[in-house]
C-alpha positions in Angstrom: 161.1 53.0 161.3 157.5 53.6 160.4 155.8 56.6 161.9 152.3 56.4 163.4 149.7 59.1 164.4 147.4 57.9 167.1 144.2 59.7 168.0 142.8 58.7 171.4 139.9 59.1 173.7 139.6 58.4 177.4 137.1 55.6 178.3 134.4 56.2 180.9 136.7 54.4 183.4 139.5 56.8 182.7 137.2 59.8 183.2 136.1 58.5 186.6 139.8 58.4 187.6 141.2 61.6 186.1 143.3 62.1 189.2 145.4 59.2 188.0 146.1 60.7 184.6 149.7 61.5 185.3 150.3 57.9 186.4 148.6 56.5 183.3 150.6 58.8 181.1 153.8 57.5 182.6 152.7 53.9 182.2 151.9 54.6 178.5 155.4 56.0 178.0 156.9 53.0 179.8 154.9 50.7 177.6 156.2 52.5 174.5 159.7 52.1 175.7 159.2 48.4 176.4 158.3 47.9 172.7 161.0 50.2 171.4 158.5 52.8 170.3 159.8 56.3 170.3 157.1 58.9 171.2 158.0 62.0 169.2 155.1 64.1 170.4 152.1 63.8 172.8 149.4 66.4 173.1 146.1 66.6 175.0 143.5 68.1 172.7 140.0 69.5 172.8 137.4 68.4 170.3 136.6 65.0 168.9 139.7 63.4 170.4 141.3 63.7 173.9 144.9 63.3 172.8 147.2 62.8 169.9 150.5 60.9 169.7 153.1 60.8 167.0 155.5 57.9 167.4 158.0 55.8 165.6 157.9 52.0 166.0 160.4 49.4 164.9 157.8 47.8 162.6 154.0 47.5 162.1 153.7 44.3 164.2 155.5 45.9 167.1 153.3 49.0 166.9 150.2 46.8 166.9 151.3 44.8 170.0 151.9 48.1 171.9 148.6 49.5 170.8 146.7 46.4 171.9 148.4 46.3 175.3 147.5 50.0 175.8 143.9 49.3 174.9 143.8 46.3 177.2 144.4 48.6 180.1 140.8 49.8 179.7 141.5 53.5 179.8 141.9 54.4 176.2 140.3 53.9 172.8 142.5 54.7 169.8 142.5 55.3 166.1 146.0 54.8 164.6 147.3 55.8 161.2 150.5 54.9 159.4 152.1 58.2 158.4 154.5 58.8 155.4 156.9 61.7 155.3 156.1 64.1 152.4 159.6 63.7 150.9 159.2 59.8 150.7 155.8 60.2 149.0 157.3 62.6 146.5 160.0 60.0 145.7 157.4 57.2 145.4 155.2 59.1 143.1 157.8 60.7 140.9 157.7 57.8 138.4 153.9 57.7 138.1 
């Protein structure tokens, strides 16, 4: 399963309703489960991004669908990157 790193920010709408953050977090985890996405780590952060997620998805298409549904909720803006384990990259590049 591909691994993704997602950097996220709260929208202005989310900031207005910070008291509902726990509910939104649960909904996001339920959404991930709906698509078969396994959240490996979730952290709130300080700085340029408000949170970071590391997750495995069945495939790229499924990950995209889940991300689009999350964004459609109007409370998050994301930047998502496909991540490669170091040992896989070492194998891929060994023959270069």
